[in-house]
C-alpha positions in Angstrom: 17.4 -3.8 4.0 14.6 -4.3 6.4 11.7 -6.8 6.9 8.1 -5.9 7.4 5.9 -8.1 9.6 2.4 -8.0 10.9 1.5 -8.1 14.6 1.4 -11.9 14.5 5.0 -12.0 13.3 4.2 -13.1 9.8 6.7 -11.7 7.3 4.9 -9.5 4.7 8.0 -8.3 2.8 11.6 -9.3 3.2 13.6 -6.7 1.3 12.4 -3.2 2.2 14.5 -0.1 1.6 14.0 2.8 4.1 13.9 6.1 2.2 14.3 9.2 4.5 16.2 11.7 2.4 14.7 14.0 -0.2 16.6 12.2 -3.0 15.6 8.7 -2.1 12.0 9.7 -1.6 11.9 11.6 -4.8 13.3 8.7 -6.8 11.1 6.1 -5.1 10.3 3.4 -7.7 10.7 5.7 -10.7 12.5 4.1 -13.7 12.3 0.6 -12.3 11.2 -2.1 -14.6 9.5 -4.2 -11.9 9.2 -4.9 -8.2 10.0 -8.3 -6.8 7.2 -10.0 -4.8 9.2 -9.7 -1.6 10.4 -6.1 -2.2 9.2 -2.7 -1.1 10.1 0.9 -0.1 9.2 2.9 3.0 9.0 6.7 2.4 9.5 8.2 5.8 8.6 11.7 6.8 9.6 13.6 9.9 6.0 14.3 10.9 2.5 13.2 10.1 0.9 14.9 7.1 -1.5 14.3 4.2 0.4 16.4 1.7 3.9 15.2 2.5 2.9 11.6 2.2 1.1 11.9 -1.1 2.7 9.9 -4.0 2.7 10.0 -7.8 3.2 7.2 -10.2 4.9 9.0 -13.0 7.7 6.9 -14.6 6.6 3.8 -12.6 5.4 1.3 -15.3 3.7 -1.1 -13.0 0.9 -1.0 -10.3 1.8 -1.1 -6.6 0.2 -1.4 -3.2 0.5 1.9 -1.2 -0.1 1.7 2.5 -0.1 4.9 4.6 1.0 4.4 8.2 0.8 6.7 11.2 3.7 7.4 13.7 2.9 4.1 15.4 3.1 2.1 12.2 -0.7 1.6 12.2 -2.2 1.4 8.7 -4.6 4.4 8.2 -5.2 4.0 4.5 -4.3 1.7 1.6 -4.8 1.9 -2.2 -3.8 0.2 -5.4 -1.6 2.8 -7.1 -1.9 2.4 -10.9 1.1 3.2 -13.1 1.4 6.7 -14.6 -1.3 8.2 -12.3 -0.6 11.7 -11.0 -1.7 11.6 -7.4 -2.5 9.3 -4.5 -3.0 10.5 -0.9 -4.4 9.2 2.4 -7.5 11.0 3.6 -5.9 10.9 7.1 -2.4 12.2 8.1 0.3 9.6 7.8 4.0 9.6 8.6 5.1 6.7 6.4 4.1 5.2 3.0 4.9 1.6 2.4 5.1 0.7 -1.3 5.0 -2.9 -2.3 3.6 -5.5 -4.7 -0.2 -5.3 -5.3 -0.8 -8.6 -3.4 0.2 -6.8 -0.2 -3.2 -5.1 -0.2 -4.9 -8.5 0.5 -2.6 -9.3 3.4 -2.9 -6.0 5.4 -6.0 -4.4 6.9 -6.7 -0.8 7.8 -6.1 -0.4 11.6 -3.4 -3.2 11.6 0.0 -2.3 13.1 3.1 -3.3 11.2 6.6 -4.1 12.5 9.9 -3.2 10.9 13.2 -4.9 11.7 16.6 -5.1 10.2 
Protein backbone atom coordinates (compact mmCIF):
# COMPACT_ATOMS: atom_id res chain seq x y z
CA UNK A 1 0.00 0.00 0.00
CA UNK A 2 1.05 3.55 -0.64
CA UNK A 3 0.43 6.95 0.93
CA UNK A 4 -0.61 10.08 -0.95
CA UNK A 5 0.52 13.49 0.28
CA UNK A 6 0.26 17.04 -0.93
CA UNK A 7 3.30 19.21 -1.65
CA UNK A 8 3.33 20.44 1.96
CA UNK A 9 3.71 16.86 3.22
CA UNK A 10 0.19 16.52 4.61
CA UNK A 11 -1.15 13.00 4.24
CA UNK A 12 -4.27 12.87 2.08
CA UNK A 13 -4.73 9.09 1.97
CA UNK A 14 -2.85 6.39 3.87
CA UNK A 15 -3.92 3.18 2.15
CA UNK A 16 -3.70 3.50 -1.61
CA UNK A 17 -3.47 0.55 -3.97
CA UNK A 18 -1.49 1.03 -7.20
CA UNK A 19 -3.34 -0.56 -10.16
CA UNK A 20 -1.19 -0.91 -13.28
CA UNK A 21 -2.38 -4.17 -14.83
CA UNK A 22 -5.41 -4.52 -17.07
CA UNK A 23 -7.19 -6.71 -14.52
CA UNK A 24 -6.66 -4.47 -11.51
CA UNK A 25 -7.69 -1.37 -13.46
CA UNK A 26 -10.75 -3.11 -14.88
CA UNK A 27 -11.91 -4.26 -11.46
CA UNK A 28 -11.16 -0.95 -9.74
CA UNK A 29 -13.77 -0.39 -7.05
CA UNK A 30 -16.45 -2.56 -8.64
CA UNK A 31 -18.38 -4.81 -6.27
CA UNK A 32 -17.01 -3.09 -3.16
CA UNK A 33 -19.54 -2.14 -0.50
CA UNK A 34 -17.72 0.98 0.67
CA UNK A 35 -14.45 2.87 0.66
CA UNK A 36 -12.74 3.72 3.95
CA UNK A 37 -12.01 7.45 4.56
CA UNK A 38 -8.25 6.82 4.28
CA UNK A 39 -8.40 4.45 1.29
CA UNK A 40 -7.97 4.90 -2.45
CA UNK A 41 -6.81 3.48 -5.77
CA UNK A 42 -4.46 4.79 -8.43
CA UNK A 43 -5.23 3.65 -11.97
CA UNK A 44 -1.88 4.00 -13.77
CA UNK A 45 -1.48 4.16 -17.54
CA UNK A 46 1.74 3.91 -19.55
CA UNK A 47 1.15 7.24 -21.31
CA UNK A 48 -1.04 10.32 -20.97
CA UNK A 49 -4.45 10.02 -22.60
CA UNK A 50 -8.03 11.21 -22.26
CA UNK A 51 -9.66 7.97 -23.42
CA UNK A 52 -7.41 5.57 -21.48
CA UNK A 53 -8.02 7.41 -18.21
CA UNK A 54 -11.79 7.61 -18.52
CA UNK A 55 -13.66 5.74 -15.80
CA UNK A 56 -17.11 4.26 -15.30
CA UNK A 57 -19.06 3.75 -12.10
CA UNK A 58 -20.99 0.59 -13.01
CA UNK A 59 -21.23 -1.79 -10.04
CA UNK A 60 -19.81 0.86 -7.68
CA UNK A 61 -22.65 1.56 -5.20
CA UNK A 62 -21.13 4.72 -3.67
CA UNK A 63 -19.84 8.10 -4.87
CA UNK A 64 -16.10 8.77 -5.09
CA UNK A 65 -13.64 11.57 -5.73
CA UNK A 66 -11.84 11.11 -9.05
CA UNK A 67 -8.65 13.09 -9.61
CA UNK A 68 -6.82 12.98 -12.95
CA UNK A 69 -3.05 13.52 -12.71
CA UNK A 70 -0.48 14.14 -15.43
CA UNK A 71 2.90 12.39 -15.71
CA UNK A 72 4.29 14.74 -13.01
CA UNK A 73 1.43 13.89 -10.61
CA UNK A 74 -0.09 17.34 -11.07
CA UNK A 75 -3.88 17.43 -10.78
CA UNK A 76 -5.36 18.37 -14.18
CA UNK A 77 -9.03 17.65 -13.39
CA UNK A 78 -11.25 16.46 -10.57
CA UNK A 79 -14.86 15.34 -10.29
CA UNK A 80 -17.37 13.76 -7.95
CA UNK A 81 -18.07 10.45 -9.66
CA UNK A 82 -21.59 9.32 -8.80
CA UNK A 83 -22.47 5.66 -8.40
CA UNK A 84 -23.73 3.76 -11.44
CA UNK A 85 -22.88 6.55 -13.92
CA UNK A 86 -21.51 5.41 -17.28
CA UNK A 87 -18.63 7.79 -17.99
CA UNK A 88 -16.25 10.30 -16.47
CA UNK A 89 -13.19 11.72 -18.23
CA UNK A 90 -10.77 14.58 -17.88
CA UNK A 91 -10.92 17.24 -20.61
CA UNK A 92 -7.09 17.18 -20.54
CA UNK A 93 -4.80 14.19 -21.03
CA UNK A 94 -3.84 12.40 -17.81
CA UNK A 95 -1.65 9.45 -16.95
CA UNK A 96 -3.13 8.54 -13.56
CA UNK A 97 -6.56 8.54 -11.94
CA UNK A 98 -6.69 8.73 -8.15
CA UNK A 99 -9.98 7.41 -6.77
CA UNK A 100 -10.81 8.14 -3.15
CA UNK A 101 -13.53 9.26 -0.75
CA UNK A 102 -15.58 12.31 -1.80
CA UNK A 103 -14.02 14.48 0.95
CA UNK A 104 -10.74 14.32 -0.99
CA UNK A 105 -12.16 16.84 -3.49
CA UNK A 106 -12.18 19.54 -0.80
CA UNK A 107 -8.54 18.89 0.11
CA UNK A 108 -6.98 18.98 -3.37
CA UNK A 109 -6.92 21.77 -5.95
CA UNK A 110 -6.39 21.64 -9.71
CA UNK A 111 -2.75 22.44 -10.45
CA UNK A 112 -1.53 20.95 -7.18
CA UNK A 113 1.21 18.30 -7.32
CA UNK A 114 0.72 15.15 -5.25
CA UNK A 115 3.40 12.84 -3.84
CA UNK A 116 3.21 9.05 -3.55
CA UNK A 117 5.36 6.95 -1.23
CA UNK A 118 5.41 3.42 0.08
